C-alpha positions in Angstrom: 12.4 1.7 -16.3 15.7 -0.1 -15.9 14.9 -3.1 -13.7 15.7 -5.7 -16.3 19.3 -4.4 -17.0 22.3 -5.8 -15.1 23.8 -3.1 -12.9 26.3 -2.6 -10.1 26.2 0.1 -7.6 29.2 2.5 -7.8 27.5 5.9 -7.1 26.0 5.0 -3.8 23.6 7.6 -2.5 22.2 10.3 -4.8 24.7 13.0 -5.6 23.8 16.4 -4.2 21.5 18.9 -5.9 22.7 22.3 -4.6 21.4 25.8 -5.0 24.2 28.2 -6.0 23.1 31.2 -4.0 26.3 33.3 -4.4 26.4 32.7 -8.2 22.7 33.7 -8.1 23.7 37.0 -6.5 26.4 37.5 -9.2 24.0 36.9 -12.0 20.9 38.4 -10.5 19.1 35.1 -10.8 17.4 33.5 -7.7 17.4 29.8 -8.8 20.6 28.5 -10.3 21.3 24.9 -9.2 24.1 22.4 -9.7 23.9 18.6 -9.8 27.1 17.5 -8.2 28.2 14.4 -10.1 31.7 15.3 -9.1 30.8 14.2 -5.6 31.0 10.4 -5.7 32.9 8.0 -3.5 34.8 6.3 -6.3 38.1 7.9 -7.1 37.0 11.6 -7.5 33.7 10.6 -9.2 32.4 12.0 -12.4 29.7 11.2 -15.0 31.5 8.1 -16.3 30.7 6.3 -13.1 27.0 6.2 -14.0 27.8 4.5 -17.3 30.2 2.1 -15.7 27.4 0.8 -13.4 25.7 -0.6 -16.6 28.9 -1.5 -18.5 30.2 -3.5 -15.6 26.8 -4.9 -14.9 26.7 -6.2 -18.5 30.3 -7.5 -18.2 29.5 -9.5 -15.1 26.3 -10.9 -16.6 28.4 -12.1 -19.6 30.9 -13.8 -17.3 33.8 -11.5 -18.2 37.0 -11.8 -16.1 38.6 -8.5 -17.1 37.8 -5.0 -18.4 39.5 -3.3 -21.3 39.3 0.4 -21.9 41.0 2.8 -24.3 41.5 6.5 -24.3 43.9 9.4 -24.2 46.1 10.1 -21.2 43.7 12.6 -19.6 40.8 10.2 -19.9 38.3 10.2 -17.0 36.8 7.0 -18.4 40.1 5.1 -18.1 40.8 6.4 -14.6 37.3 5.4 -13.4 37.4 2.0 -15.1 40.6 1.3 -13.2 39.0 2.5 -10.0 35.9 0.3 -10.5 38.1 -2.6 -11.2 40.1 -2.1 -8.0 36.9 -1.7 -6.0 35.2 -4.8 -7.4 38.3 -7.0 -7.8 38.3 -7.1 -11.6 41.5 -6.9 -13.7 41.7 -3.9 -16.0 43.8 -3.3 -19.1 44.1 0.4 -20.1 45.2 1.3 -23.6 46.6 4.8 -23.7 47.0 6.7 -26.9 49.4 9.6 -27.1 53.1 10.2 -26.7 54.6 7.0 -25.3 57.2 9.0 -23.4 54.8 11.5 -21.8 54.8 11.3 -18.0 51.7 9.9 -16.3 50.1 12.9 -14.6 46.6 13.6 -13.3 44.1 11.0 -14.4 46.8 8.7 -15.9 48.8 8.8 -12.7 45.8 7.8 -10.8 45.1 5.0 -13.3 48.5 3.6 -12.6 48.1 4.0 -8.8 44.9 2.1 -9.0 46.7 -1.0 -10.2 45.6 -1.2 -13.9 47.7 -2.8 -16.5 48.7 0.0 -18.8 49.7 -0.4 -22.4 51.0 2.7 -24.3 49.8 2.8 -28.0 51.8 5.8 -29.2 50.3 8.8 -31.1 47.5 7.0 -32.9 44.2 8.4 -34.2 40.8 7.7 -32.6 40.1 5.2 -35.3 43.4 3.5 -34.9 42.9 3.4 -31.2 39.6 1.6 -31.7 41.2 -0.9 -34.0 44.0 -1.6 -31.5 41.4 -2.1 -28.8 39.7 -4.7 -30.9 43.0 -6.4 -31.6 43.8 -6.5 -27.9 40.3 -8.1 -27.3 41.0 -10.8 -29.9 44.4 -11.5 -28.4 43.0 -11.9 -24.9 40.2 -14.2 -26.1 42.8 -16.3 -27.9 44.7 -16.6 -24.6 41.6 -17.9 -22.9 40.4 -14.7 -21.2 36.9 -13.3 -21.2 37.4 -9.5 -21.7 34.7 -6.9 -21.8 35.4 -3.7 -23.8 34.2 -0.6 -22.0 32.4 2.1 -24.0 29.2 0.9 -25.7 27.3 4.3 -25.9 23.8 2.9 -25.8 24.5 0.8 -22.7 26.4 3.8 -21.2 23.5 6.1 -21.8 21.4 4.0 -19.4 23.4 5.5 -16.5 21.9 8.9 -17.2 18.4 7.6 -17.8 18.7 6.5 -14.2 20.2 9.9 -13.3 17.0 11.5 -14.7 15.0 9.5 -12.2 17.3 10.7 -9.4 17.2 14.4 -10.5 13.4 14.2 -10.9 13.0 13.0 -7.3 15.4 15.7 -6.0 13.7 18.4 -8.0 10.3 17.5 -6.4 11.7 16.9 -2.9 13.6 20.2 -2.8 11.0 22.3 -4.6 13.5 23.5 -7.2 11.0 23.8 -10.0 13.7 23.1 -12.7 13.0 24.3 -16.2 16.5 24.4 -17.8 19.2 21.8 -17.7 22.7 22.8 -18.9 25.1 20.0 -20.0 28.5 19.6 -21.8 28.0 18.6 -25.4 30.6 16.0 -26.4 30.2 12.3 -27.2 26.5 12.4 -26.5 26.3 9.5 -24.0 25.5 11.5 -20.9 23.4 13.9 -22.8 21.3 11.2 -24.6 20.6 9.4 -21.3 19.4 12.4 -19.4 17.3 13.8 -22.3 15.7 10.4 -23.0 15.1 9.7 -19.3 13.5 13.1 -18.8 11.2 12.5 -21.8 10.1 9.1 -20.5 9.4 10.7 -17.1 7.4 13.5 -18.8 9.6 16.2 -17.3 9.1 19.6 -18.8 12.8 20.4 -19.0 14.6 22.4 -21.7 18.2 21.2 -22.4 21.1 23.4 -23.3 24.1 21.5 -24.6 27.3 23.6 -24.6 29.6 22.0 -27.1 33.1 21.3 -26.0 34.2 19.2 -29.0 32.0 19.2 -32.1 30.1 21.5 -34.4 26.3 21.6 -34.1 25.6 19.1 -36.9 28.0 16.4 -35.6 26.9 16.8 -32.0 23.2 16.5 -33.1 24.0 13.4 -35.1 25.8 11.7 -32.2 23.1 12.7 -29.8 20.3 11.4 -32.0 22.0 8.1 -32.6 22.6 7.6 -28.9 19.0 8.5 -27.9 17.6 6.1 -30.5 20.0 3.3 -29.6 19.3 3.6 -25.8 15.6 3.8 -26.4 15.7 0.6 -28.6 17.6 -1.2 -25.8 14.8 -0.2 -23.4 12.1 -1.0 -25.9 10.8 2.5 -25.6 9.4 4.8 -28.2 11.1 8.2 -28.6 8.8 11.2 -28.5 8.6 12.8 -31.9 9.3 16.3 -30.5 12.2 15.2 -28.4 14.9 17.3 -30.2 12.6 20.3 -30.0 13.5 20.4 -26.3 17.3 20.6 -27.0 19.4 23.7 -27.9 23.0 23.3 -28.9 25.4 26.2 -28.2 28.8 26.3 -29.9 29.9 29.7 -28.7 32.2 28.4 -26.0 34.1 26.0 -28.3 36.9 28.4 -29.1 39.9 26.7 -30.6 38.4 23.3 -30.2 38.5 20.3 -27.8 40.7 20.9 -24.8 41.7 24.4 -25.9 41.4 26.9 -23.0 39.5 30.1 -23.7 39.3 33.4 -21.8 35.7 32.7 -20.9 36.5 29.2 -19.6 39.3 30.5 -17.4 37.0 33.3 -16.1 34.2 30.8 -15.4 36.6 28.6 -13.4 37.7 31.5 -11.3 34.1 32.7 -10.8 32.9 29.3 -9.7 35.8 28.8 -7.3 35.6 32.2 -5.7 31.8 32.2 -5.3 30.9 28.5 -4.8 34.1 26.7 -4.0 33.5 24.6 -7.1 36.6 23.1 -8.7 36.1 22.9 -12.5 38.6 21.7 -15.1 39.1 23.2 -18.6 38.4 20.3 -21.0 34.7 19.9 -20.4 33.4 21.6 -17.3 34.7 25.2 -17.4 33.3 25.7 -20.9 30.0 24.3 -19.8 29.9 26.7 -16.8 30.9 29.6 -19.1 27.9 28.7 -21.2 25.7 28.8 -18.2 26.9 32.2 -17.3 26.3 33.5 -20.8 22.9 31.9 -21.1 21.7 33.6 -17.9 23.3 37.0 -18.8 21.8 36.9 -22.3 18.3 36.1 -21.0 18.2 32.7 -22.8 17.6 31.3 -19.3 15.0 33.8 -17.9 15.4 35.0 -14.4 12.0 33.6 -13.4 12.9 30.0 -14.5 15.0 27.7 -12.5 18.1 26.2 -14.1 20.4 23.3 -13.2 23.9 22.6 -14.5 25.4 19.1 -14.4 29.0 19.1 -12.9 30.4 16.1 -14.7 33.6 15.9 -12.6 37.0 15.4 -14.2 38.7 17.0 -11.1 42.1 15.3 -11.5 42.5 17.1 -14.8 43.1 20.3 -12.7 46.5 18.8 -11.9 47.5 18.4 -15.5 47.0 22.1 -16.5 
């Protein structure tokens, strides 16, 4: 489906699809699986690596000589862009929003270690950060550089269209019989790609998006926009019933983005003690808390196999 798009290989071999037998015992469910996108060779891995394969592919096709990325200090996207740049020999400028005096820890510490040029923007809003990123792009072009701005959501979603192909092959090879897929609900890039890819492959999967950032209406709007945008890039029609296959759950949101809850802390301890999975509190722990509740409530029946996507973010554990 994606042969015509420029792409660089950063993931390598398929990430593992593992059956979580001990969690299955805890929940009384025989078929709970995890897709380990935290297991990649590039700088602790994570879901952003799959998007970077297409973002950097497009950058190279356009003749770009540097990558520009903007985010908050805990950003996985900034850390992994710096890592990809180091691996491929491409200069990287990282624009960090937030307290200019805050120490570089976790993801941001790794970004510096990876050799990226870091510019601190101060405590700006998301909109201001975007404007400053565009300003930096203009300045670089005026200086004769050919920068590429990381982050186009439609191009980024292609990474998880490709992941849908990978997960489909593993599902069939391992006889998992997957019926339910549990994902974090956030910016909608990862989610859109996997949902669209599954539909184009005619997979009979039901998606559960556990919101970690937005209310249901905003998450639905972002998801729909990204699905339509990625489908248009691929010149593919979107099935009319696509959103009927998606359920959005906001019960784990708690106090909002990045705010720890009792359930997310409990989920992190449960997964560590029973599966040796390390999960951070911004995205992953709330998603796993959602999985536990979906199984316990019967929303995921015990005779239907389920898979949760571990999106990585491991360095954030060392910021908590």
